[in-house]
N, C-alpha and C positions, 0 to 999 in steps of 0.2 A: 707113183713115179720114183725112180731110183734117185738117191741123193747125188748131187752134183760132185764130180771128182775135181779136186783142187790141185793144180800142178804143183810141183815142188817149188818152183820159183815164187809161188804165192803163199807158201807156208809161213814165210817170214812176216806176212801181213795179216796173220791170224792171231786172235787172242788166245793165250794159253789157258784161259779159264773156260770160255764157252766154245772154243775151237772153231768159231766162225770168223769171217772177215772183221777186222777192227771197225767198231762203230763209235764215232766220237772219241778217237784214241787219246789216251793220257799217258804221260811218261812219268815214272816214279824216280826218286833220286838215284837208285842203283842203275838206271839206264834202260830198263825193260818197259815195254809198252803193253797196255791192256785197254779194253773197252772202259770208258769212264764209269758206266753203270756197273760193270762186273767187278771192278776193283773196289768201288764204293760199297757194294753189297758185301763183298768178302771182308772188308775191314769193319763194317758195321757188325757182322757176326762175331768177329774176333774181339771187338770191344765189349760186346755183351758177355763174352766169356772171361772178361778182365785179362786178356792176353795182349801181348804186344803185336803191333801191325807188322806183317812180314810181306816180302815179295814172293808171290806164288811161284815164280820161276827159279830164282836163285836162293830162296829161303832166307834172305837177309832181313834181320830184325831192326826196326826203326825205334828210336827212343821215344818218339811221339809221332802222332799221325801226320804224315806229310801233307802239304798243301798241293793238290793236284792241278796241273796246268794242261790245257788241251794242246796236243801236238798238231798244229795247223798244217805243217808240211807233210807229215805222215798221212793226215786225213786226205789231202789232195792226191797223194800217191795212190792210196787205196781207191779213191774215187776213179782216177784215171785208169788204173789197172782193171778195175771192175767193168768200166765202160768198154775198154779194149777187149776184155774177155767176152763180154756180151755180144759185141759186134762180130767176133770170130764165130761164136756159137750160132748167131743168126745167119751168117753167110753159109755155114755148114748145113743148116736146115733150110736154106733158101727162103727165109721168111722176110718179107719186106719190112724195112725199118719203120718204126713209129716214133712219134714225138717222145723225147726223153722225159716222161713224167708219168707216174702211176695214175694221177688224176687226169681226166680227159681234158685236152686243150681245145678240141673242136667238137665237143658234144659226144665223144666216144665213151661207152660204158664198159670197155674191155681193157684189160691190162696190156700195155704196149709190149711188155716183155714176155708174158706167158699166154697172152690172148685168152684170158679167162675173165669172168665177170668181176667187176669192182664192187664187191658186196661186203668187204671187211674194212673196219676202221681202226687204225693204230692210234690209241689215245696218247701214247708216249711221244710219238713223232708227229702226231696230228696229220696223218696222211691216209688217203683212201687207197686200199691195196686189194689184191686178190688173195685167195686162200694159199696159193703156192708161195707168194711173197711173204706170208706170215711165217712159214717154217724156214724159208731160205734166208731172210734178212731181218726179221723182227722177233727173233727168239728172246724170250724173257720179258717182252714188252706187254703192256696192258692192252688187250685186244677186245673189240666189240663189233657188233653188226652196224652197218651203215644206217639201216632204218631206225635202230634204237638210238644211235647217236643223233640222227636228225630229229627224233622226238625230243631228246634231251635239250638239244640246241634250240628247238622250237619253244620249249618251256622257258629257256633263258631269254629268248627274244621277247616272249610275252611279258616276263617279269621286267625286262628292260623298258618295254613300252609303258607298263604300269608306272614304274618309277619315274619315267620321263614325263608322263602326264601329271603325276603328283607334283613333281618339281615345277612344271609349267604352271599348275594351279597356284602353287606357293608364290611364284613370281607375280602372277596376276594379283593375288591378295596383297603382296608387298607393294606393287605399283599403286593399288587403290589406297593403301594406308599412307603411302608417301604423298599421294595427291591430297588426301585429307590433312596430312601434316602440313602441307604448304598453306592450306587455309587456316590451320591452327596457328602457324607461324605469323601470318598477317594479323589475325585477331590478337594474338598475344603481344605482338609488337605495338599495336594501337593501345592495348590495355596498359602495357608497361609505360608507354609514353604518357598516357593520362595519369598513371600512378605517380611517375616521377615528377610530372608537372604539379600535381597536387601537393607532393612533399615539398618541392621548392617554393611553391606559393605559400605553403604553411610556414616555412622558415622565414620568408619575406615578411609575412604578417607578424610573426614573432619579433623580428627585428624592428618592425614598425612600432609595435607596442613598446618595446624597450626604448626606442628613440623618443617616443612621446614622454616616457618617464624621465629621460634625460632632459627634454625640453622643460618639463616642470621643475627639475632641479636647477636648471639655468635661470628660470624665472625667479625661483626662491633666492638664488644667489644674488640676482640683480636687485631684488627688493631689500635684502639684508644689507648689501653694500651701499645702496642708495640711502637707506635709513641711517647707517653709520656715518656717511658723509654729511647728511643733514644735521645730525647732532653735533658733529665737529664744527660745521659751519656756524651754527648758533653760538657755540662756545667762543669761536673766534670773534664773532661780532660783539659779544659781551666784553671780551678782553680788549677789543679795539676801543670801545666806548670808555672803558676804565682808563686806558692809556691816554686817550684824548683829555680826559678829566685831569689826570695827574700831570700831563704836559702843560695844561693851562695853569695849574698850581705852581709848577716850576717857573713858568714865565712871570707869574705874579710875585713869587718870592725873590726872583732875580732882580726885579725892579723896585723892591722895598728899600727905603732909605735908612730904616732903623736897624742898626747892627744887632741890637738886643733881640728884636723880633726875628731877624734872619737866623741867628744862632739858636734861638729857641725852636723854630719850626723845621730847620733843615735836617736834624738827625732822624726825626720820625718820617719825614717825606722821603729821605734817602733810602730808609729801610723798606718802604713800600715800593719805591721804584726798582730797587735791586731785586725784590721778590718777584715783581712783574717781569723783569728782563731775564731772570734766571729760570722761569717756568718753561718746561719743554715736554711736550706730549709725544710719547713713542707710539704713534698710531700704526696699525697693520695696513698693508697694501690692499686696498679693496678689489684690485684686479687679480689677486693671487688665486682665488677659487676658480675663476674662469680659465686661467692658465692650466691649473691642475686637471680640470675637466677635459680640456682639449688634449692634453697629453694622454690621459687614460683612454679616451675614445680613439685616438690615433693608434695607440698600442693594440687595442682590441681589433681595430680594422686590419692591421697588419697580420695579426694572428689568425683572424677569420679568413683572410685572403690566402695565406699559406696553407691553412688546413683544407680549404676548398680545392686549391690547386692540387694538393697531394692526394686527397681522397678521390676526386673526380678522375685524376690520372690513373689511379689504381683501379677504379671501376671500368674505365675504358680499356685498360690493359687486360684485366680479367675477362671482359667480354670478348676481346679479340682472340685470346687464347682459347676460350670455349668455342668460338666460331671455327677456329682452325682445327681444334680437336674433333668437332662434330663433322667437319668436311672429310677428315681422314678416317673416321670410324667405319667399321664393317656394316653391311646392310642389315645383318641381324641385330646389331646394336641400335640401328635406326628404328627397326621394328619395335624393339623393347622400349625405346624412348617414347614411341607413339603410344604404346599400350600404357606406359607409366603415366604419361601426361593425361590420358583419359581417365585413369583410375584415381590418381591423387596429384593433380597439377600443383596445388598450393604448397604442399609439403616439399615436393621435389624442387620447385622453384626457390623456396626459402633456403634449402641446403645448398643449392648450386650458387645462389647469390652470395651467401655468407661464407662459402667455402668451409663448412663445418664438417669435422670428422664424424662419421656415423658412430653411434654408440650401441644402439639396440639392434637386434636382428632385423626388425622391421625396416629400419633405416638402411641397413646393408642391402636388403632385398630390392631396394630401389635401383641398384646397379647390377642386378643379377643378369648373367649372360648364359646363353645356351652353348654347350660344348659337345663335341663328339670325337671319339677316338679315331685316329687314322691308321687302318690296318697296314697300309703300305710302308709305314715307318716302324712297325712292331718287330721286335726280335722274334725269331722263329720258335722260341720256347714259350711265347706268350700267345694266349688264346683270347680273341676279341669276341664279345657277344654279338648276336645278330643285330641288335639295336645300336651297337657301337657306343654303349654306355658303361660296359663292364670289361675288365681285363683280369686274367688270372694266369698263374704259372702252370704250364702243361708241357711235360717233357715228351709226350707222344706226338711226334710230328707226322701229321697225315697229309701235309700239303704236297703239291706236285713239285718235285725237286727241280724241274725245268723252269719254274717261275722264279725270277730274281727281280726284286724291286730295288731300284737304285737308291731310294730314300730310306731303306731299312737299316736299323742298327744291327751291326754284324756281331759284335762281341759283347754287348751290354744288353741285359734284359730290360730294355727301355722302350717307351712308345711316346709319341707326341699326339696332340689333338690337331684337328684340321684348322681350327680358327686361330688367327693371330689377333692379340688383344692390344688395344690402344684406348686412351681415355680412362674413365673410372669404371672398373669392372670388378664384379664379385662372383665367386662360385664356391661350391662346397663339394667335398669328396668324402666318401666313407671308406675307411681302411680296415681290413681284417688281416691278421697275420702278425708275425714277430717283427719283420723289418720291411720298410717301404720308404720311398722318397717322393715328395710332392715338389715339383720343380717348375720353373718357367725358363725358356731358352729361346735364343734367336734361331731363325730357320737354318742358318749356316753352321750350326754346331757339327763338329766332327762325328761321323757315324761309322767309320771304318777302322779306326786305330784300335789296337789291342791295349795300349797304355791308357792312363787315366784321362787323357785329353778328350776322350769321348764320353766320360762319366759326368752326370749332372753335378754341378757345384765344383768341379775340378778344373774349370777353365773360365775364361773371361766372358764366355757367351751364355752362361747359365747361372741361376740361383736356385738353391735347393734347401728344403726343410727335410731333414733326415729323422725318421721316427723309428725307434727301437725301444730299448728299456728307458732311454732318455731322448730328449729332443736336442738337435743341433742344427745350425744354419751354416751353409757352405757356399763359398763363391771364390773362384780362381784359386782353389786348393787351400784357402783359409777357412777354418771352421771355428764357430763359437758354440760352446756347450751351454745349453740352457739348464737352469736348475729345476724347471717344472717337469715332473714325470708325466707320461701319457696317462690320462684318466678317462678319455672319451674317444670314440672311433671316428667322429665326424670332424673334419678340418675345414675351416673357412679361409679363403685367400682373397685379399682385397688389394687391387692394383690401382694406383693413381699415377698414370703414365706421365702426364705433363709435370706433376710435382716431383716425380722420381722417387716414389715410395712404394714398398711392397710389404704388406702386413699379413701375418699368420695368426689364426685364432683357433681355439678349441670351441666347438659349438655344442652347447647343451641347453639348459634352461636360460643361460646367459652367454654372452660372448666373452670368453676367457682369453685375454691377450697373451700371445707368446713372444713375438719378436717383430720388429719393423726394420726393413732393409731400406737404405737410402742410396740411390744411384742415379746416374744420368742415362736413361734409356735412349738408344739411338734408332731403334727399329721395332716393329711389332714383336711381342713376346708370345710364344706358343706354350701352353701348359703341357707338362710331360710327367711321366711316372716311371719309377724303377721298382721292381718287385723282388722281394726275397723269397726264401722257401716257404711254401704253403701260404702265400699271400694272395690277396684279392682286393681290388679297388673298384669302386663304382662312382660314376659321376651323378650327383644328386640332381633331381628335377626340382627346380625352384619356382617354376611357373605357377604351380598350385598354391604356393605359400606367399605369393606377392600380395601386397595390400590392394 
C-alpha cells in the first residue's frame, strides 16, 4: 500500500527526526518539538561520542543535556488532527466507523482503522495493532507477535501464581508460629511469675534469718543490761547498810556527854562520812544499746523500702517498654523471636531482662533480622540480584524507559530495603569496592533533589557509615572521622530503637567496635546503601549462623 500523503497543514505536527506525526511530543529549550523517544535517542548517541547535545532542527548547542518536558497541548492537537484526518479518509472510502481503539472493544479481532487482523503487539506502547499500524504509527518501537506476547505474559502469570502461593504458605506458617507463640507466652508468664515469687520468698526468708539474729542480739543486750543493774543494786544495798551504821554512830556521838570522847572520835568519823557522801558512780545508761539497735534497724528499713520501690519501678517500666516495642515490631521480627525462643530461651531472656549490651557475635545473632533490597527505590545505575540480596553498580541500563517508580532515587546511586526496623535489630553486610555507605533512613527521605539533601548522612532523616580508605560517620551534614582504617569486608549494624543507639562493627573472628550513634528515633528506620565505582554490597544470611 502506498505511503499516506500528509497535507502541508500537518507538516508542522511532524517530528523532524523520524518524519512521522509527533508521538509523545517534547519541547526543547530552543522551542522546537520532537518525539520524546527520537530526541532522547539522538542525544544518547551524541553523549556516547562525547559531544554536546544539539537541536536537530536549528543546530543550537546546549551546555548540558536539557530536562525534557512532555508538551501536553501539542499532543492533544496531534491527536485531534489525526482523528479528524482519519474521519475524512473513512468518509472518502465510505467505510463505516468503528470504535476508536486498536484493541477490540466488542470482541472484534480486526483493526478499526485498517480492517486488518490484530496480530501484532507494540511492546513500547503496550497496544495490540495490525501490520499497517506498525509502519504508520509505531516506527522505531519494539514490536512482537500477539501469540508470543501472550505466551510471555502467560509465563509471568504462572510465576505470579507461584509467588502468590509461596507467600500464602509463608503466611500460614507465620500464623501457626504466632499461635504457638501465644501458648509460649502463657507458659513463660506462669514460669516468670513462679520464678519471681521464689526470688521474693527467698529474700523474705533471708530477712527472717537476719531478724532472728537481731532478736538474739536484743536478748543478749537485755541480759547484759540486767546483769549490770543487778550488780549496781547490790552495791547500793551495801552502801545503804554502811550509811545506816555510820548514821547510828553519829547519833551516839552526838548524845555523849564527855567532851574529850567527842573530840577524840569526831575527826575519824567525819572523815568516813565525808568519803561516803562524796562517792559517785558514773554508770552507763542500760537502755542505750536498745536505742542504737532501733535506730540501725529503722535506717535499714528505710533503705530497703527505697531500694525496692526504685528497682521494682524500673522492672515495671522496662517490661512496659518491651511490651510496646513487641507490639510495634514487624511480623518478620515476631517470627525471629519465635525461633529464637525455641532455640535458646534462657540466654535471650537473661539478656533482655538485664538489658545487657551484646559482646560476642553469638549474642548479636539473637537479634538478627532478615532484609531484602527494594528495587523500586534503586537508582537506575544499580542492578539488584534476583534474590534481592545483592546490589552492584551497572551503567548499562536495559530497563524499559517507560517505567517510572515514584520511590526511586533519581540523582543518587542509593537503594533502600523493604523492611522498616524497630526494637533491637542486628544485620551484616559484605562490602567490596573502594567506596560505599551503609546507612539507615526514615521512609520520607528526599529522593528527587540534585543537592545533598537526598544523600545519606547529609540530612536529619538518615545516619550513614562511610567506608573508603578510612571510616566516617555522618548525620545532618556533620561527619566524624574515625581513626580505624578498614581491615575487613563485613560490617555489622546493631540498632536499639527504644534506647536510641545505633552501633557499627567490623566482623571477623571477633566484633571490632567502630562507633555508636545516640539519637531519638521517631519512626521506623530503613537500611540503605550508596555504591561508588566498581562497588558491590551483599546482605548476609544470618539464619544459618544463629545459635
